[in-house]
C-alpha positions as CSV (number, residue, x, y, z in Angstrom):
1,X,-22.7,-47.0,-59.9
2,X,-23.2,-47.1,-55.9
3,X,-20.1,-47.5,-55.5
4,X,-18.8,-44.6,-57.2
5,X,-21.7,-42.6,-55.4
6,X,-20.3,-43.4,-51.9
7,X,-16.7,-42.5,-53.2
8,X,-17.8,-38.8,-54.2
9,X,-19.7,-38.4,-50.7
10,X,-16.8,-39.4,-48.9
11,X,-14.2,-37.4,-51.0
12,X,-16.7,-34.5,-50.5
13,X,-16.8,-35.4,-46.9
14,X,-12.7,-35.1,-46.6
15,X,-12.3,-32.1,-48.5
16,X,-15.0,-29.9,-46.2
17,X,-13.4,-31.9,-43.4
18,X,-9.8,-30.6,-44.6
19,X,-11.1,-27.4,-45.5
20,X,-12.7,-27.1,-41.5
21,X,-9.4,-28.2,-40.5
22,X,-7.1,-25.6,-42.1
23,X,-9.6,-22.9,-41.0
24,X,-9.5,-23.8,-37.2
25,X,-5.5,-23.9,-38.0
26,X,-5.4,-20.7,-39.1
27,X,-7.7,-18.9,-36.3
28,X,-5.6,-20.8,-33.5
29,X,-2.3,-19.2,-35.5
30,X,-4.1,-15.7,-36.0
31,X,-5.0,-15.8,-32.1
32,X,-1.5,-16.8,-31.1
33,X,-0.4,-13.9,-33.1
34,X,-3.1,-11.4,-31.1
35,X,-2.0,-12.9,-27.9
36,X,1.8,-12.7,-28.1
37,X,1.3,-8.6,-29.3
38,X,-1.5,-7.8,-27.1
39,X,0.4,-5.6,-24.2
40,X,1.5,-3.3,-27.5
41,X,-2.2,-2.1,-28.7
42,X,-4.7,-3.4,-26.9
43,X,-7.7,-1.3,-28.1
44,X,-6.2,-2.4,-32.0
45,X,-6.6,-6.1,-31.4
46,X,-9.6,-5.9,-29.1
47,X,-11.1,-4.6,-32.3
48,X,-9.4,-7.5,-34.3
49,X,-11.3,-10.1,-31.7
50,X,-14.7,-8.3,-32.1
51,X,-14.6,-9.4,-35.5
52,X,-13.5,-12.6,-35.6
53,X,-16.8,-13.1,-32.9
54,X,-18.8,-13.1,-35.7
55,X,-17.2,-15.9,-37.7
56,X,-16.9,-18.0,-34.4
57,X,-19.7,-20.4,-35.0
58,X,-17.9,-22.4,-37.6
59,X,-14.9,-23.0,-36.0
60,X,-14.5,-25.8,-33.5
61,X,-15.1,-26.0,-29.8
62,X,-11.5,-26.2,-29.1
63,X,-10.9,-23.0,-30.9
64,X,-13.6,-21.0,-29.9
65,X,-12.3,-21.4,-26.1
66,X,-9.3,-20.4,-27.0
67,X,-11.3,-17.3,-28.7
68,X,-13.6,-16.8,-25.3
69,X,-10.3,-17.3,-22.4
70,X,-8.1,-14.2,-25.0
71,X,-11.0,-12.4,-25.3
72,X,-11.7,-12.0,-21.7
73,X,-8.2,-11.3,-20.9
74,X,-8.1,-8.4,-23.2
75,X,-11.7,-6.9,-22.3
76,X,-10.5,-6.7,-18.3
77,X,-7.0,-5.0,-19.9
78,X,-9.3,-2.6,-21.9
79,X,-11.2,-2.4,-18.3
80,X,-14.7,-3.2,-19.2
81,X,-15.6,-5.1,-16.3
82,X,-19.2,-5.4,-16.6
83,X,-19.0,-6.2,-20.3
84,X,-16.7,-9.1,-18.9
85,X,-19.0,-10.6,-15.9
86,X,-21.7,-10.7,-18.7
87,X,-20.0,-12.0,-21.2
88,X,-18.8,-14.8,-18.5
89,X,-22.0,-15.4,-17.0
90,X,-23.3,-15.9,-20.5
91,X,-20.7,-18.6,-21.6
92,X,-20.7,-20.3,-18.2
93,X,-25.0,-20.8,-18.5
94,X,-25.2,-21.5,-22.4
95,X,-22.0,-23.6,-23.1
96,X,-21.2,-25.2,-19.9
97,X,-21.5,-28.8,-21.7
98,X,-19.2,-27.9,-23.9
99,X,-16.4,-25.9,-21.8
100,X,-13.4,-27.9,-20.7
101,X,-12.6,-27.3,-17.0
102,X,-9.3,-25.3,-17.8
103,X,-11.6,-22.7,-19.5
104,X,-13.9,-22.8,-17.0
105,X,-11.5,-21.9,-14.5
106,X,-9.8,-19.0,-16.8
107,X,-13.6,-17.5,-17.2
108,X,-14.0,-17.7,-13.5
109,X,-11.0,-16.0,-12.7
110,X,-11.5,-13.5,-15.6
111,X,-15.1,-12.3,-14.4
112,X,-13.4,-12.6,-10.0
113,X,-10.9,-10.1,-11.7
114,X,-13.5,-8.0,-12.9
115,X,-15.6,-7.9,-10.1
116,X,-12.8,-7.2,-8.0
117,X,-11.8,-4.2,-9.5
118,X,-15.7,-3.0,-9.6
119,X,-15.4,-3.3,-5.6
120,X,-17.3,-6.5,-5.6
121,X,-15.1,-8.1,-2.6
122,X,-17.1,-10.7,-1.8
123,X,-18.2,-12.1,-5.4
124,X,-14.9,-12.0,-6.8
125,X,-14.1,-13.6,-3.3
126,X,-16.0,-16.4,-3.9
127,X,-15.3,-16.7,-8.1
128,X,-11.8,-17.2,-7.1
129,X,-12.7,-19.7,-4.2
130,X,-14.9,-21.8,-7.1
131,X,-12.2,-21.1,-9.8
132,X,-9.4,-23.0,-7.0
133,X,-11.7,-26.0,-6.2
134,X,-12.1,-26.6,-9.7
135,X,-8.6,-26.4,-10.5
136,X,-7.6,-28.8,-7.1
137,X,-10.6,-31.4,-8.9
138,X,-9.4,-31.7,-12.5
139,X,-5.5,-31.9,-11.0
140,X,-4.3,-28.7,-13.0
141,X,-1.9,-27.5,-10.6
142,X,-0.6,-24.6,-12.8
143,X,-3.8,-23.1,-13.0
144,X,-4.4,-23.7,-9.2
145,X,-1.0,-21.9,-8.5
146,X,-2.1,-18.8,-10.7
147,X,-5.8,-18.8,-8.3
148,X,-3.4,-19.0,-5.0
149,X,-1.6,-16.4,-5.7
150,X,-4.7,-14.1,-6.7
151,X,-6.4,-15.4,-3.8
152,X,-3.0,-14.3,-1.5
153,X,-2.7,-11.2,-3.4
154,X,-6.7,-9.6,-2.8
155,X,-6.2,-11.2,0.9
156,X,-3.5,-9.0,1.5
157,X,-5.5,-6.0,0.0
158,X,-7.9,-6.7,2.2
159,X,-5.0,-6.5,5.1
160,X,-6.1,-9.9,6.2
161,X,-2.4,-11.1,5.9
162,X,-2.7,-14.2,7.5
163,X,-4.7,-16.2,4.7
164,X,-2.7,-14.3,2.0
165,X,0.7,-15.2,2.9
166,X,-1.1,-18.8,3.7
167,X,-2.0,-19.0,0.0
168,X,1.1,-17.6,-1.6
169,X,2.9,-19.8,0.4
170,X,0.8,-22.6,-0.7
171,X,1.5,-21.4,-4.3
172,X,5.2,-21.0,-3.8
173,X,5.6,-24.9,-2.3
174,X,3.6,-26.2,-5.3
175,X,5.6,-24.6,-7.8
176,X,8.7,-25.6,-5.9
177,X,7.3,-29.3,-6.2
178,X,6.8,-28.7,-10.3
179,X,10.1,-27.2,-10.8
180,X,8.5,-24.6,-13.1
181,X,10.8,-21.9,-12.6
182,X,8.7,-19.7,-15.0
183,X,6.0,-20.2,-12.0
184,X,7.7,-20.1,-9.1
185,X,9.3,-16.7,-10.4
186,X,5.7,-15.5,-10.8
187,X,5.2,-16.3,-6.9
188,X,8.3,-15.3,-6.1
189,X,7.5,-11.6,-7.4
190,X,4.1,-12.2,-5.7
191,X,5.4,-12.5,-2.3
192,X,7.8,-9.6,-2.8
193,X,5.0,-7.2,-3.4
194,X,2.7,-9.2,-0.5
195,X,5.4,-8.3,1.9
196,X,6.0,-5.1,0.7
197,X,2.6,-4.3,1.4
198,X,2.6,-5.4,4.5
199,X,5.6,-2.8,5.1
200,X,7.6,-6.3,6.3
201,X,10.8,-4.9,4.0
202,X,13.2,-7.0,5.1
203,X,11.0,-10.2,4.1
204,X,10.5,-9.2,0.3
205,X,14.2,-8.5,-0.4
206,X,14.6,-12.6,-0.9
207,X,12.2,-12.6,-3.5
208,X,12.8,-9.5,-5.5
209,X,16.5,-11.1,-5.9
210,X,15.2,-14.3,-6.9
211,X,13.4,-12.6,-9.7
212,X,16.1,-10.6,-10.4
213,X,18.3,-13.7,-10.6
214,X,15.8,-15.3,-13.3
215,X,14.9,-12.5,-15.2
216,X,19.2,-11.9,-15.9
217,X,19.5,-15.7,-16.8
218,X,17.3,-15.8,-19.1
219,X,18.4,-12.9,-20.5
220,X,15.0,-11.1,-19.8
221,X,16.9,-6.8,-19.3
222,X,13.9,-5.0,-19.0
223,X,12.1,-7.2,-16.8
224,X,15.3,-7.8,-14.4
225,X,15.3,-3.9,-13.9
226,X,12.3,-3.6,-12.8
227,X,13.0,-6.2,-10.1
228,X,16.4,-4.5,-9.3
229,X,13.6,-0.9,-9.1
230,X,11.6,-2.7,-6.6
231,X,14.8,-3.6,-4.3
232,X,15.6,0.0,-4.8
233,X,12.0,0.8,-3.5
234,X,12.6,-1.2,-0.3
235,X,16.2,0.4,0.2
236,X,14.6,3.6,0.7
237,X,11.6,2.0,3.0
238,X,14.8,1.4,5.1
239,X,16.3,4.2,5.0
240,X,19.5,2.4,3.4
241,X,19.9,5.2,1.1
242,X,23.3,4.2,-0.3
243,X,22.3,0.9,-1.0
244,X,18.7,2.5,-2.6
245,X,21.0,4.7,-5.2
246,X,23.2,1.3,-6.0
247,X,19.7,-0.4,-7.1
248,X,18.5,2.3,-8.9
249,X,21.6,3.3,-10.6
250,X,21.9,-0.5,-11.6
251,X,18.4,-0.9,-12.6
252,X,19.0,2.7,-14.7
253,X,22.0,0.9,-16.5
254,X,20.2,-2.4,-17.4
255,X,16.7,-0.4,-18.7
256,X,19.3,1.5,-21.1
257,X,20.8,-1.9,-22.3
258,X,17.6,-2.0,-23.7
259,X,16.4,1.1,-24.3
260,X,13.6,1.8,-21.9
261,X,13.5,5.2,-21.7
262,X,10.1,5.3,-18.8
263,X,12.6,2.5,-17.0
264,X,15.2,4.9,-16.7
265,X,12.9,8.7,-16.0
266,X,11.3,6.1,-13.0
267,X,14.8,4.4,-11.7
268,X,15.8,8.3,-11.7
269,X,13.1,10.1,-9.9
270,X,12.7,7.2,-7.2
271,X,16.5,7.6,-6.5
272,X,16.1,11.3,-5.7
273,X,14.8,10.9,-2.4
274,X,17.6,9.0,-1.1
275,X,20.2,11.3,-3.0
276,X,18.9,13.8,-1.0
277,X,19.2,12.1,2.2
278,X,23.1,11.5,0.9
279,X,23.4,15.2,0.5
280,X,24.4,14.6,-3.3
281,X,22.6,17.5,-4.4
282,X,23.9,17.5,-7.6
283,X,23.2,14.5,-9.1
284,X,19.7,14.6,-7.8
285,X,19.2,17.6,-10.2
286,X,20.4,15.9,-13.5
287,X,18.0,12.7,-12.2
288,X,15.0,14.8,-12.0
289,X,15.9,16.8,-15.2
290,X,16.2,13.7,-17.2
291,X,12.5,12.2,-15.3
292,X,11.1,16.0,-16.1
293,X,12.3,15.5,-19.8
294,X,10.4,12.3,-20.3
295,X,7.8,13.0,-17.8
296,X,6.6,16.4,-20.2
297,X,6.9,14.8,-23.2
298,X,4.3,12.0,-22.3
299,X,2.5,14.9,-20.4
300,X,2.5,13.0,-17.1
301,X,1.2,16.1,-14.9
302,X,1.5,14.0,-11.2
303,X,4.7,12.6,-12.3
304,X,5.6,16.9,-13.4
305,X,4.2,17.6,-9.7
306,X,6.7,14.9,-7.9
307,X,9.8,16.6,-9.8
308,X,9.0,19.9,-8.6
309,X,8.2,18.6,-5.4
310,X,11.6,17.6,-5.0
311,X,13.0,20.6,-6.7
312,X,11.5,22.6,-4.0
313,X,12.8,20.5,-1.3
314,X,16.9,21.4,-3.2
315,X,15.6,25.1,-2.9
316,X,15.2,24.6,0.7
317,X,18.2,23.1,1.3
318,X,20.2,25.9,-0.4
319,X,18.4,28.7,1.6
320,X,16.2,29.6,-1.8
321,X,13.0,29.9,-0.1
322,X,10.7,32.0,-2.3
323,X,11.7,29.4,-5.1
324,X,10.7,26.8,-3.2
325,X,7.2,28.3,-2.2
326,X,6.7,29.4,-5.7
327,X,7.2,25.7,-7.2
328,X,4.9,24.3,-4.4
329,X,1.8,26.6,-4.6
330,X,2.0,25.3,-8.5
331,X,2.4,21.4,-7.5
332,X,-0.5,21.6,-4.8
333,X,-3.7,22.2,-7.6
334,X,-2.4,19.4,-9.5
335,X,-1.9,16.9,-6.3
336,X,-5.7,18.6,-5.0
337,X,-7.3,17.5,-8.5
338,X,-6.1,14.1,-8.6
339,X,-7.5,14.1,-4.8
340,X,-4.0,12.5,-3.4
341,X,-4.5,13.1,-0.3
342,X,-1.0,12.0,1.3
343,X,0.4,14.1,-1.4
344,X,-1.5,17.1,-0.4
345,X,-0.8,16.8,2.7
346,X,2.9,16.7,2.2
347,X,2.9,19.8,0.2
348,X,1.4,21.7,2.4
349,X,3.5,20.8,5.2
350,X,6.2,21.7,3.2
351,X,4.8,25.1,2.1
352,X,3.9,25.3,5.7
353,X,7.5,25.0,6.8
354,X,9.1,27.4,3.8
355,X,7.0,30.0,4.5
356,X,8.5,29.5,8.5
357,X,11.7,29.8,7.4
358,X,11.2,32.9,4.8
359,X,9.3,34.8,8.4
360,X,6.3,34.4,7.3
361,X,4.8,33.0,10.3
362,X,1.0,34.1,9.2
363,X,1.3,31.9,6.2
364,X,2.9,29.1,7.8
365,X,0.3,29.0,10.2
366,X,-2.4,29.1,7.7
367,X,-0.7,26.4,5.2
368,X,-0.3,24.4,8.9
369,X,-4.2,24.6,9.2
370,X,-5.2,23.4,5.6
371,X,-2.2,20.0,6.2
372,X,-4.2,19.6,9.5
373,X,-7.3,19.3,8.0
374,X,-6.0,17.2,5.3
375,X,-4.6,14.6,8.2
376,X,-7.3,14.4,9.7
377,X,-9.4,14.0,6.5
378,X,-6.5,11.0,6.0
379,X,-6.9,9.3,9.5
380,X,-10.7,9.4,9.1
381,X,-10.3,7.9,5.8
382,X,-8.4,5.3,6.5
383,X,-10.1,4.4,9.3
384,X,-13.0,3.9,7.2
385,X,-11.7,1.9,4.5
386,X,-10.5,-0.7,7.0
387,X,-13.8,-1.2,8.5
388,X,-15.1,-1.9,5.2
389,X,-12.7,-3.9,4.3
390,X,-13.2,-6.2,7.9
391,X,-17.1,-6.0,7.4
392,X,-16.6,-7.4,3.9
393,X,-14.3,-9.8,4.9
394,X,-16.0,-11.1,8.1
395,X,-19.5,-11.4,5.7
396,X,-17.3,-13.8,3.5
397,X,-15.9,-16.2,6.4
398,X,-20.1,-16.2,8.2
399,X,-20.6,-17.7,4.0
400,X,-17.1,-19.4,4.0
401,X,-17.5,-21.0,7.4
402,X,-21.4,-22.3,7.9
403,X,-22.0,-23.7,11.2
404,X,-23.1,-27.8,9.8
405,X,-24.8,-28.2,13.3
406,X,-26.5,-25.0,13.4
407,X,-27.9,-25.9,9.7
408,X,-29.4,-29.2,11.5
409,X,-30.6,-28.3,14.0
410,X,-32.9,-26.0,12.2
411,X,-33.6,-28.9,9.7
412,X,-35.1,-30.7,12.6
413,X,-36.7,-27.7,13.9
414,X,-38.6,-26.7,10.9
415,X,-39.8,-31.0,11.0
416,X,-41.7,-30.2,14.0
417,X,-43.3,-26.9,13.3
418,X,-44.6,-28.5,9.9
419,X,-47.2,-30.1,12.0
420,X,-48.4,-26.9,13.7
421,X,-50.7,-24.4,12.9
422,X,-49.9,-21.9,10.0
423,X,-49.6,-18.7,12.6
424,X,-47.6,-20.8,14.7
425,X,-45.1,-21.6,12.1
426,X,-45.3,-17.9,11.0
427,X,-44.7,-16.5,14.7
428,X,-41.8,-18.9,15.5
429,X,-40.0,-17.7,11.8
430,X,-39.9,-14.2,12.7
431,X,-38.8,-14.2,16.1
432,X,-36.0,-17.3,14.8
433,X,-35.1,-14.8,12.2
434,X,-35.7,-11.8,14.8
435,X,-33.1,-13.3,17.1
436,X,-30.5,-14.2,14.2
437,X,-31.0,-10.8,13.1
438,X,-30.1,-9.1,16.2
439,X,-27.4,-10.9,17.3
440,X,-25.6,-10.5,13.6
441,X,-26.3,-6.9,13.7
442,X,-25.3,-6.3,17.3
443,X,-22.0,-8.5,17.0
444,X,-21.3,-6.8,13.7
445,X,-21.7,-3.5,14.9
446,X,-19.8,-4.4,17.9
447,X,-16.9,-5.7,16.0
448,X,-17.3,-2.4,13.8
449,X,-16.4,-0.6,17.1
450,X,-13.5,-2.4,18.2
451,X,-11.5,-2.6,14.9
452,X,-12.4,1.2,14.4
453,X,-11.4,2.0,18.2
454,X,-8.3,-0.1,17.4
455,X,-7.4,1.7,14.1
456,X,-8.0,4.8,15.5
457,X,-5.3,3.8,18.3
458,X,-3.1,2.6,16.0
459,X,-3.2,6.1,13.9
460,X,-2.2,8.4,16.8
461,X,0.7,6.0,18.0
462,X,4.1,5.6,17.1
463,X,4.7,2.2,16.5
464,X,8.8,2.2,17.2
465,X,8.3,4.1,20.5
466,X,4.6,3.4,21.6
467,X,4.2,6.9,22.2
468,X,2.6,10.0,20.7
469,X,3.5,9.8,17.3
470,X,3.8,13.4,15.2
471,X,0.1,14.1,14.4
472,X,-1.2,12.6,17.8
473,X,1.4,15.4,19.9
474,X,0.7,18.0,17.8
475,X,-3.0,17.9,18.2
476,X,-2.3,17.7,22.1
477,X,-0.1,21.0,21.7
478,X,-3.3,22.6,19.5
479,X,-5.9,21.6,22.1
480,X,-3.1,22.7,25.2
481,X,-2.3,26.1,23.4
482,X,-6.3,26.5,22.6
483,X,-6.6,25.6,26.4
484,X,-4.3,28.5,28.0
485,X,-5.7,31.0,26.0
486,X,-9.6,30.0,26.7
487,X,-8.2,29.9,30.7
488,X,-5.0,32.0,30.9
489,X,-3.4,29.0,32.4
490,X,0.1,28.3,32.1
491,X,1.7,26.4,29.6
492,X,5.3,24.9,29.3
493,X,7.0,23.0,26.1
494,X,10.4,21.1,25.7
495,X,11.8,19.9,22.1
496,X,14.1,17.1,22.7
497,X,17.2,15.8,20.5
498,X,18.9,12.8,21.2
499,X,22.9,14.0,20.8
500,X,25.3,12.7,17.8
501,X,22.1,10.4,16.7
502,X,23.1,10.0,13.4
503,X,26.2,8.9,13.9
504,X,24.9,6.5,16.3
505,X,23.1,4.9,13.7
506,X,25.8,4.8,11.1
507,X,28.0,3.1,13.4
508,X,25.9,0.4,14.8
509,X,23.3,0.5,12.4
510,X,19.7,0.7,12.1
511,X,18.3,-2.4,14.8
512,X,20.1,-0.4,17.3
513,X,18.9,3.3,16.7
514,X,15.8,1.9,16.9
515,X,16.5,-0.1,20.4
516,X,18.1,3.9,21.8
517,X,14.8,5.3,20.6
518,X,12.7,3.4,21.9
519,X,14.6,3.5,25.4
520,X,14.7,6.8,25.3
521,X,10.6,7.4,24.8
522,X,10.2,5.0,27.8
523,X,12.6,6.7,30.1
524,X,11.0,9.7,29.1
525,X,7.5,8.3,29.9
526,X,8.4,7.3,33.3
527,X,10.4,10.2,34.2
528,X,6.9,13.1,33.4
529,X,4.3,13.9,35.5
530,X,0.8,12.4,34.5
531,X,-0.4,15.3,33.6
532,X,2.3,15.8,30.4
533,X,1.8,14.6,27.6
534,X,5.1,13.3,25.8
535,X,5.0,12.6,21.4
536,X,8.1,12.0,19.0
537,X,8.0,14.4,16.2
538,X,10.4,12.4,13.3
539,X,13.6,10.8,13.6
540,X,15.3,11.4,16.8
541,X,13.2,14.3,18.2
542,X,10.2,14.6,20.8
543,X,8.1,17.0,22.4
544,X,6.9,16.8,26.0
545,X,4.3,19.2,26.7
546,X,3.5,20.7,30.1
547,X,0.2,22.0,30.9
548,X,-0.7,24.3,34.2
549,X,3.5,24.8,34.2
550,X,5.6,28.1,34.0
551,X,9.0,28.0,32.6
552,X,10.1,28.2,36.5
553,X,8.3,24.7,37.0
554,X,9.0,23.7,33.9
555,X,13.0,23.7,35.2
556,X,12.3,22.1,38.2
557,X,11.0,18.9,36.2
558,X,13.7,19.5,33.7
559,X,16.3,19.6,36.3
560,X,15.4,15.8,37.0
561,X,14.8,14.6,33.4
562,X,17.8,15.3,32.2
563,X,19.8,12.8,34.8
564,X,17.3,10.3,34.1
565,X,18.5,10.6,30.5
566,X,21.6,10.6,31.2
567,X,21.7,7.3,33.1
568,X,20.1,5.8,30.2
569,X,22.7,3.0,28.4
570,X,22.4,0.5,25.8
571,X,24.3,-2.2,25.3
572,X,26.1,-3.3,21.9
573,X,28.1,-6.0,21.3
574,X,29.0,-6.2,25.4
575,X,29.3,-2.7,25.5
576,X,27.6,-0.2,27.7
577,X,27.0,3.3,25.6
578,X,25.4,6.7,27.5
579,X,22.7,8.0,25.6
580,X,22.6,11.7,25.9
581,X,20.1,14.8,24.7
582,X,19.6,18.5,24.3
583,X,16.6,20.3,24.8
584,X,14.6,23.5,24.3
585,X,12.1,24.9,26.8
586,X,10.2,27.7,26.2
587,X,6.8,29.3,27.8
588,X,3.9,29.6,26.0
589,X,3.1,34.1,25.9
590,X,-0.8,33.9,26.2
591,X,-1.1,37.4,25.0
592,X,1.5,37.7,21.8
593,X,2.0,34.2,20.3
594,X,0.2,31.6,18.0
595,X,1.3,28.4,18.2
596,X,4.0,28.5,15.4
597,X,5.5,31.1,17.5
598,X,5.7,28.9,20.6
599,X,7.1,25.7,18.4
600,X,9.3,28.1,16.9
601,X,11.2,29.6,20.6
602,X,11.2,25.6,21.7
603,X,13.4,24.7,18.4
604,X,15.6,27.8,18.7
605,X,16.3,27.5,22.5
606,X,17.2,23.6,21.3
607,X,19.4,24.5,18.6
608,X,21.3,27.1,21.2
609,X,21.7,23.6,23.6
610,X,23.7,21.6,20.8
611,X,25.7,24.9,20.0
612,X,26.9,25.2,23.2
613,X,28.0,21.7,23.8
614,X,25.0,19.5,23.7
615,X,23.6,17.6,27.0
616,X,22.0,20.0,28.0
617,X,19.2,22.2,27.8
618,X,18.5,25.6,27.5
619,X,15.3,28.3,28.0
620,X,13.8,30.5,25.8
């Protein structure tokens, strides 16, 4: 009887264990199904995860860990960032002894991503570093690579490129050593994006080629199309328009094979600038029609505005200035509503130029003023963002690099002051804290001032030629015109255009073209007076501002500048090539002219100089 009782008890326990095992298998299978489909309908599967949460305590710890990792990842996709932070805090505080190291790392990554999305930069970096430390300690190299990539991307977004590159290259070497093609492909993709964000476009190209080759070898045509699309974007940035068109057509072809309609539309839209640069207007129109139909169905007003902006550009080229103006007036409110200042600035400048071409200088000037206001706001915002990022990085560095020697000295000092009276202890503590606070505040303010000053200078200087950029030289012209009007002083300007620059660029490449631009700018800077101002308007166009100078005096200066330009030579493949330029010179009519009138007359004179055979200047 006793043996029979023991047998029944054992059989019942086995039945319970078998049932529990089956339930755990069922949960893991359902979680696996959810994980494979979560990208298609995140809200639907997040609802199912919330249903499963009620029955979670009856499952084993490994199934629970799988559930919570998937739940956090899905909540991040749903942008429920604060919920994720609260959930991870709860999991780490209440279940620390039951969580595996892998699960802790994945939860820390989720929390770091959520804090990053909420702008809590310093806290996010600390979480990523905790996750990295645990991954290294547990020798989980796959997770270590994931965290290194996250840290590299985040430091890149903070413009801390040296540290970002260090993390990403460390991830690259580790992935290579593991011979894990999938992990290595993820790192290659991140490095491509990192260098593109850093504007080192040439460095990003080989990494995007590697991701393309990987996906093609695996038969992942949609992912391969994304890599090729990124190569097209890079080619556009490098002004290699023929190659950009080829890349976007390849991306479109891959998207067509898998029926990826959005991929086709985006490739068509991004191809348009390259087609316009290549004067292939009919193909650009066809691509815009495809993109318009897709984005119209998607009710994507921002992308529709981008389509219309390109159509306006084509209208301007065809001389349909009023059509372009009407289109751009429809586009502008969309960008104003979405707070896209870069796009607002571009559209305002296009409207100003279209009005000028349509013989409406008053409206042209009105919209140019709005453009100038937005540009100033952009420069100010950029400076503030860079300062904030650097401040956050600086604070993190202070925490990350604590001085151990200083800590020892402070500990020793604390032991000494314990023997003194309470009042003396308080006074010394206040003095030390005050000094440290003053030093920190002064240092912090100095860093902010230095970074702000540096960023403001960079924002007004052309990177290639190291002279004033378009924004700076136009601001200088506006200031000079105001001064001339106020004090009735003479003012002359000259607009220069390097002769046959496009042919030179196409024949010898962009690197040689860049040498020409830089050498021309340096020659101009050496030839002008200390009171004059020179800046690059864009492309091969430059403007010289000559305050307190009549047109006759300007002619004297031009008689010195033009021979200096003709004497300029560029050595290409062992041969010397001479550089020439055409210029238009004019004097400001104080009583009857606006800034745009002055600029327009100089531009007209430049046109006459080029029509008359180039390598000369004309006066208007």
